[in-house]
C-alpha positions as CSV (number, residue, x, y, z in Angstrom):
1,M,-87.3,38.2,-79.3
2,S,-84.9,35.6,-80.6
3,S,-84.6,32.0,-79.7
4,E,-81.5,32.6,-77.6
5,N,-83.4,34.5,-74.9
6,S,-86.8,33.1,-75.2
7,A,-87.9,29.9,-73.5
8,D,-85.3,30.0,-70.7
9,D,-85.8,33.5,-69.2
10,A,-89.5,34.2,-69.7
11,Q,-92.7,33.5,-67.8
12,D,-90.4,32.9,-64.7
13,V,-89.5,29.5,-66.0
14,P,-87.4,27.6,-63.5
15,A,-83.9,26.5,-64.4
16,D,-85.1,22.9,-64.5
17,D,-87.0,23.4,-67.8
18,A,-88.5,19.8,-67.9
19,Q,-90.5,20.4,-64.7
20,Y,-92.1,23.7,-65.9
21,V,-95.6,23.1,-67.4
22,W,-96.5,25.5,-70.2
23,D,-100.2,26.3,-70.6
24,V,-99.9,25.7,-74.4
25,V,-97.1,24.4,-76.5
26,V,-97.4,25.1,-80.3
27,V,-95.3,22.9,-82.7
28,G,-94.5,24.9,-85.8
29,A,-94.1,28.6,-86.5
30,G,-95.9,29.0,-89.8
31,P,-99.1,30.9,-90.2
32,A,-101.2,28.3,-88.4
33,G,-98.7,28.0,-85.5
34,A,-98.1,31.7,-85.1
35,S,-101.9,32.4,-85.1
36,A,-102.5,29.7,-82.5
37,A,-99.7,31.1,-80.3
38,Y,-101.0,34.6,-80.7
39,A,-104.6,33.6,-79.7
40,A,-103.4,31.7,-76.6
41,A,-101.0,34.4,-75.6
42,V,-103.6,37.1,-75.9
43,A,-105.7,35.1,-73.5
44,G,-102.9,35.5,-70.9
45,R,-101.6,32.0,-71.0
46,S,-97.9,30.9,-71.1
47,V,-97.2,29.8,-74.6
48,L,-94.1,28.2,-76.1
49,V,-93.6,27.8,-79.9
50,L,-91.2,25.1,-81.0
51,E,-89.9,25.5,-84.6
52,K,-87.3,23.1,-86.1
53,A,-85.9,25.7,-88.6
54,E,-84.2,29.0,-88.0
55,L,-86.4,32.0,-89.0
56,P,-86.9,33.5,-91.5
57,R,-87.0,30.4,-93.8
58,Y,-88.3,29.8,-97.3
59,K,-91.6,27.9,-98.0
60,T,-92.9,26.8,-101.3
61,C,-96.0,28.9,-101.6
62,G,-97.5,31.3,-104.1
63,G,-98.0,33.9,-101.4
64,G,-101.4,35.1,-102.3
65,I,-103.3,36.9,-99.5
66,I,-107.0,36.8,-100.2
67,G,-109.7,38.5,-98.1
68,P,-110.2,35.7,-95.6
69,S,-106.5,35.7,-94.8
70,R,-106.4,39.4,-94.3
71,D,-109.5,39.3,-92.0
72,A,-107.9,36.6,-89.8
73,L,-104.7,38.6,-89.1
74,P,-103.9,40.0,-85.6
75,P,-105.0,43.6,-85.0
76,G,-102.4,46.1,-86.2
77,F,-100.8,43.6,-88.6
78,E,-99.4,45.4,-91.6
79,L,-99.1,43.1,-94.6
80,P,-95.7,43.2,-96.3
81,F,-97.2,43.3,-99.8
82,R,-94.8,42.9,-102.7
83,D,-97.6,43.7,-105.2
84,R,-101.4,44.4,-105.2
85,V,-103.4,42.5,-107.8
86,H,-106.0,44.3,-109.9
87,A,-106.1,41.9,-113.0
88,V,-106.1,38.2,-113.7
89,T,-105.1,36.6,-117.0
90,F,-106.7,33.2,-117.5
91,S,-105.6,30.7,-120.1
92,L,-106.5,27.1,-120.9
93,D,-103.2,25.2,-121.2
94,G,-101.7,28.3,-122.9
95,K,-104.7,28.9,-125.2
96,F,-107.8,31.1,-125.2
97,T,-106.1,33.7,-123.1
98,R,-108.3,36.5,-121.6
99,T,-107.6,39.1,-118.9
100,R,-110.2,40.4,-116.5
101,R,-109.6,43.6,-114.5
102,S,-111.0,45.2,-111.3
103,K,-110.9,48.7,-110.1
104,Q,-110.6,47.4,-106.5
105,M,-107.6,45.3,-105.3
106,L,-108.4,41.6,-105.7
107,F,-105.7,40.3,-103.4
108,G,-102.1,41.0,-102.4
109,L,-98.9,39.1,-102.8
110,I,-96.3,38.4,-100.1
111,N,-93.1,36.5,-99.6
112,R,-93.5,33.8,-97.0
113,P,-90.3,34.3,-95.1
114,E,-91.1,37.9,-94.1
115,F,-94.8,37.2,-93.7
116,D,-94.2,34.2,-91.3
117,Q,-91.5,36.1,-89.4
118,Q,-93.9,39.1,-88.9
119,L,-96.7,36.7,-87.6
120,V,-94.3,35.2,-85.1
121,E,-93.2,38.6,-83.9
122,H,-96.9,39.5,-83.2
123,A,-97.3,36.3,-81.2
124,Q,-94.1,37.2,-79.3
125,K,-95.4,40.7,-78.6
126,A,-98.5,39.1,-77.2
127,G,-96.3,37.1,-74.8
128,A,-95.5,33.8,-76.6
129,E,-92.0,32.5,-76.5
130,L,-90.2,31.1,-79.5
131,R,-87.6,28.4,-79.6
132,T,-86.0,27.6,-83.0
133,G,-83.8,24.7,-83.9
134,A,-86.2,22.5,-81.9
135,T,-87.3,19.3,-83.7
136,V,-90.1,17.4,-82.1
137,A,-89.7,13.6,-82.2
138,R,-93.1,12.7,-80.6
139,V,-95.7,13.6,-78.1
140,E,-96.8,11.4,-75.2
141,Q,-100.0,11.6,-73.2
142,H,-99.3,8.5,-71.1
143,G,-96.2,6.9,-69.6
144,S,-93.2,7.8,-67.4
145,A,-92.6,11.2,-69.1
146,V,-96.1,12.4,-68.2
147,P,-96.4,13.5,-64.6
148,D,-100.2,13.5,-64.5
149,R,-103.3,13.2,-66.7
150,R,-103.6,16.9,-67.2
151,T,-100.2,17.1,-68.9
152,V,-98.7,16.3,-72.3
153,A,-95.0,15.6,-72.9
154,V,-93.5,16.9,-76.0
155,V,-90.3,15.0,-76.6
156,L,-87.6,16.7,-78.7
157,Q,-84.9,15.0,-80.8
158,G,-82.1,14.3,-78.3
159,G,-84.5,13.3,-75.6
160,E,-85.4,16.6,-73.9
161,T,-89.0,16.8,-72.7
162,V,-91.2,19.9,-72.7
163,L,-94.5,19.7,-70.7
164,A,-97.8,21.4,-71.5
165,R,-101.4,21.4,-70.5
166,A,-102.4,21.5,-74.2
167,V,-100.5,21.0,-77.5
168,V,-101.3,22.5,-80.9
169,G,-99.8,20.7,-83.9
170,A,-99.0,23.2,-86.7
171,D,-96.0,21.4,-88.1
172,G,-96.9,21.3,-91.7
173,S,-98.2,18.7,-94.2
174,A,-95.7,16.0,-93.0
175,S,-96.8,16.6,-89.4
176,R,-95.6,14.3,-86.6
177,I,-98.4,15.7,-84.4
178,G,-100.9,14.9,-87.2
179,A,-99.6,11.3,-87.1
180,H,-100.1,11.2,-83.4
181,V,-103.7,12.5,-83.7
182,G,-104.3,10.1,-86.6
183,V,-105.1,12.6,-89.4
184,K,-106.4,10.9,-92.5
185,L,-105.9,12.3,-96.0
186,D,-107.9,11.8,-99.2
187,Q,-106.1,14.1,-101.6
188,V,-102.4,14.7,-102.0
189,D,-101.0,17.0,-104.7
190,L,-97.5,18.0,-105.8
191,G,-96.7,21.7,-106.2
192,L,-93.5,22.8,-108.0
193,E,-92.3,26.4,-108.0
194,A,-89.5,28.6,-109.2
195,E,-88.6,32.1,-108.0
196,I,-87.4,33.8,-111.1
197,P,-85.6,37.2,-110.9
198,V,-86.4,39.3,-114.0
199,P,-85.3,42.6,-115.5
200,Q,-87.3,45.7,-114.8
201,S,-88.9,45.7,-118.2
202,V,-90.3,42.2,-117.7
203,A,-91.3,43.0,-114.1
204,E,-93.3,46.0,-115.3
205,D,-95.2,43.9,-117.8
206,W,-96.5,41.8,-114.9
207,A,-97.0,44.5,-112.2
208,G,-100.5,44.2,-110.7
209,R,-101.5,41.2,-112.8
210,V,-101.4,37.5,-112.1
211,L,-101.7,34.6,-114.6
212,I,-103.8,31.4,-113.9
213,D,-103.4,28.7,-116.5
214,W,-105.7,25.7,-116.3
215,G,-103.2,22.8,-117.0
216,P,-103.0,19.7,-119.2
217,M,-103.5,17.1,-116.5
218,P,-106.9,16.7,-114.7
219,G,-107.1,19.1,-111.8
220,S,-103.8,20.9,-112.6
221,Y,-103.1,24.5,-113.0
222,G,-100.2,27.0,-113.1
223,W,-99.7,30.5,-111.8
224,V,-97.5,33.6,-112.2
225,F,-97.4,35.9,-109.2
226,P,-95.3,39.1,-109.6
227,K,-93.4,40.3,-106.6
228,G,-91.3,43.3,-107.7
229,D,-88.2,42.1,-109.5
230,T,-89.1,38.4,-109.0
231,L,-91.9,36.3,-110.5
232,T,-93.1,33.3,-108.5
233,V,-94.0,30.7,-111.2
234,G,-95.6,27.4,-110.2
235,V,-97.8,24.5,-111.1
236,I,-99.7,21.9,-109.1
237,S,-101.2,18.5,-109.9
238,A,-102.1,15.2,-108.3
239,R,-99.3,13.3,-106.8
240,G,-98.2,10.4,-108.9
241,E,-97.8,12.6,-111.9
242,G,-94.3,13.8,-111.0
243,S,-92.7,13.7,-114.4
244,A,-95.7,15.2,-116.1
245,T,-95.9,18.0,-113.5
246,K,-92.2,18.8,-113.9
247,R,-92.7,18.9,-117.7
248,Y,-95.7,21.2,-117.3
249,L,-93.7,23.6,-115.3
250,E,-90.8,23.6,-117.8
251,D,-93.2,24.1,-120.8
252,F,-95.1,26.8,-118.8
253,I,-91.9,28.8,-118.1
254,A,-90.8,28.4,-121.7
255,R,-94.2,29.5,-123.1
256,L,-94.1,32.6,-121.0
257,G,-90.7,33.5,-122.4
258,L,-89.0,33.1,-119.0
259,A,-86.7,30.1,-119.8
260,G,-83.7,32.4,-120.3
261,F,-83.8,33.6,-116.7
262,E,-82.1,31.6,-113.9
263,P,-84.4,30.8,-110.9
264,S,-83.0,31.9,-107.6
265,I,-85.0,29.1,-105.9
266,S,-86.6,25.9,-107.3
267,S,-88.6,23.9,-104.9
268,G,-91.4,21.3,-104.5
269,H,-94.0,20.6,-101.9
270,L,-96.8,18.1,-101.2
271,T,-100.2,19.5,-100.2
272,R,-102.6,17.2,-98.3
273,C,-106.3,17.5,-97.8
274,R,-108.0,15.8,-94.9
275,S,-110.8,13.3,-95.4
276,D,-114.2,14.3,-93.9
277,D,-113.9,11.8,-91.0
278,S,-110.3,12.7,-90.1
279,P,-109.8,13.5,-86.4
280,L,-108.7,17.0,-85.4
281,S,-107.7,16.1,-81.8
282,R,-106.5,13.3,-79.5
283,G,-106.7,13.9,-75.8
284,R,-105.1,17.3,-75.1
285,V,-103.6,17.6,-78.5
286,V,-105.2,19.4,-81.5
287,V,-104.0,20.0,-85.0
288,C,-104.6,22.9,-87.4
289,G,-103.5,24.2,-90.8
290,D,-101.5,21.8,-93.1
291,A,-100.9,19.5,-90.1
292,A,-104.7,18.9,-90.0
293,G,-105.0,18.6,-93.8
294,L,-107.0,21.9,-93.9
295,L,-106.8,23.7,-97.3
296,E,-109.1,24.4,-100.2
297,P,-109.1,21.3,-102.4
298,W,-109.6,23.0,-105.8
299,T,-107.1,25.9,-105.6
300,R,-105.1,24.3,-102.8
301,E,-105.1,27.7,-101.1
302,G,-103.8,27.1,-97.6
303,I,-102.8,30.4,-96.0
304,S,-106.3,31.5,-95.1
305,F,-107.1,28.0,-93.8
306,A,-103.9,28.1,-91.7
307,L,-104.6,31.5,-90.2
308,R,-108.3,30.7,-89.4
309,S,-107.8,27.2,-88.0
310,G,-104.7,28.3,-86.1
311,R,-106.6,31.0,-84.3
312,L,-109.4,28.6,-83.4
313,A,-106.9,26.0,-82.2
314,G,-105.2,28.5,-80.0
315,E,-108.5,29.6,-78.5
316,W,-109.7,26.0,-77.8
317,A,-106.2,24.9,-76.6
318,V,-106.7,27.4,-73.8
319,R,-109.9,25.8,-72.8
320,I,-108.4,22.3,-73.1
321,G,-105.5,23.3,-70.9
322,E,-108.0,24.4,-68.3
323,A,-109.9,21.1,-68.3
324,H,-109.5,19.2,-65.1
325,D,-110.2,15.7,-66.5
326,A,-110.2,13.8,-69.7
327,V,-114.0,14.1,-70.2
328,D,-113.9,17.9,-70.1
329,A,-110.8,18.0,-72.3
330,R,-112.6,15.8,-74.8
331,R,-115.6,18.1,-74.7
332,Q,-113.5,21.1,-75.5
333,A,-111.7,19.3,-78.3
334,L,-115.0,18.3,-79.9
335,N,-116.1,21.9,-79.7
336,Y,-112.9,22.9,-81.6
337,A,-113.7,20.2,-84.3
338,F,-117.3,21.5,-84.6
339,A,-116.0,25.1,-85.1
340,I,-113.6,23.9,-87.8
341,K,-116.2,21.7,-89.6
342,A,-118.9,24.4,-89.5
343,G,-116.7,26.9,-91.3
344,L,-113.7,25.6,-93.1
345,G,-115.2,22.1,-93.5
346,V,-118.1,23.6,-95.5
347,E,-115.7,25.5,-97.7
348,M,-113.7,22.3,-98.3
349,S,-116.7,20.3,-99.3
350,V,-117.7,22.9,-101.9
351,G,-114.0,23.0,-103.0
352,R,-114.1,19.2,-103.6
353,R,-117.1,19.7,-105.8
354,M,-115.4,22.4,-107.7
355,L,-112.3,20.3,-108.2
356,T,-114.4,17.4,-109.5
357,A,-116.1,19.7,-112.0
358,F,-112.8,21.3,-113.0
359,E,-111.2,17.9,-113.5
360,R,-114.0,16.9,-115.8
361,R,-114.7,20.1,-117.7
362,P,-111.8,22.6,-117.4
363,G,-112.8,24.2,-120.7
364,A,-116.3,24.9,-119.4
365,L,-115.0,26.5,-116.2
366,H,-112.6,28.6,-118.2
367,A,-115.4,29.8,-120.5
368,V,-117.7,30.6,-117.6
369,I,-115.1,32.6,-115.6
370,T,-113.8,34.6,-118.6
371,G,-117.0,35.0,-120.6
372,F,-119.8,35.3,-118.0
373,R,-119.5,38.5,-116.0
374,P,-121.4,37.3,-112.9
375,A,-118.9,34.4,-112.6
376,W,-116.0,36.9,-112.7
377,N,-117.7,39.1,-110.2
378,A,-118.1,36.0,-107.9
379,F,-114.4,35.2,-108.3
380,A,-113.5,38.8,-107.4
381,R,-115.8,38.8,-104.3
382,I,-114.3,35.5,-103.1
383,T,-110.7,36.8,-103.4
384,R,-111.6,40.1,-101.7
385,G,-113.3,38.2,-98.9
386,S,-116.8,39.6,-99.2
387,T,-118.1,36.0,-99.7
388,T,-116.7,32.4,-99.7
389,L,-117.1,29.6,-102.2
390,G,-119.4,27.9,-99.7
391,E,-121.6,30.9,-99.2
392,L,-121.8,31.5,-102.9
393,V,-123.0,28.0,-103.8
394,R,-125.4,27.9,-100.8
395,N,-126.9,31.4,-101.2
396,H,-127.0,31.9,-104.9
397,P,-129.2,29.4,-106.8
398,L,-127.6,30.2,-110.1
399,A,-124.2,29.3,-108.8
400,G,-125.5,26.1,-107.4
401,R,-127.2,25.2,-110.7
402,A,-124.1,26.0,-112.7
403,L,-121.9,23.8,-110.5
404,N,-124.5,21.0,-110.8
405,K,-124.5,21.3,-114.5
406,I,-120.7,21.2,-114.9
407,E,-120.6,18.2,-112.5
408,R,-123.1,16.3,-114.7
């Protein structure tokens, strides 16, 4: 269903749109927003998704779909894989290269425009409505725009107001809804990426194999993800190292022998991790995905965090919308925060430890993953989704001791 016939003619919305109160309004149509919208719509609630761009749209993202991402998708979702990865080549700033292989698929690679579009379509099939070209200026929970204490006003650029019983902020790492909630961040990184079309002979060399290069700056790394006739090549490092990060990408591309190919897209993006005490809600508004600063701090993997937190946000937004007073709404919002912290929060805390260890001893980490088979097996299990980083460190004493040793 397109934006032209979405919000105005569904759910028996009256002509005076400002007076209609949606059960749940979701801001942002990425993986987090689409997952939230699907969860709320499947529960039978009226759901409106507000997206500032026209879909499909490009996003700076490697596009790796690991096991936890796959497991969080709606039933019947067919992943639009561009390649299936069975091998990983690791290098340490271009040196000590080693490739590890797996008979089973490790993870799949997608292009974000078609993946995001497909997620939104699943939410629409469940009953959610999509409105594109809608930029949110702010949300209000008090004041003249809010008819009662059970309602949130979402104010669009231009002054139009959309009313809801609950709002889910899924509007990315520069989130306006996150600012309203008061999201606090303790790690900001700069990712740079190039989509490089390559000849068939080059594409065949990369088919089924990705490269991960531990980079020259503390905590940095680069990647090559093959997607048919295009290679997604990127690097990420701490913000504040912009010129060094750009130089790393240029050197990385040249070292790979890809400097002679013109990128079809070159882009950059800031990733932001929440601090432990950062709020996830305010009143009847909750945040998820990048808007909440939810991603894995070491790898900066965000798709699985977006899908899983989005689904939880949609489920709890339904309960918040049903709350008859502020106390009950607060209780439901706290339950959402507890669900996030008990799962994704634990993974993030282990990811922070991994990042610290990686910043101090990248060579040790490289040696362990490439030369110690149990470490490679653990990497493979994490990417397939049979375990998580948190479970591995918690349940396997050897993994915990190894991490402690690297940290020291």
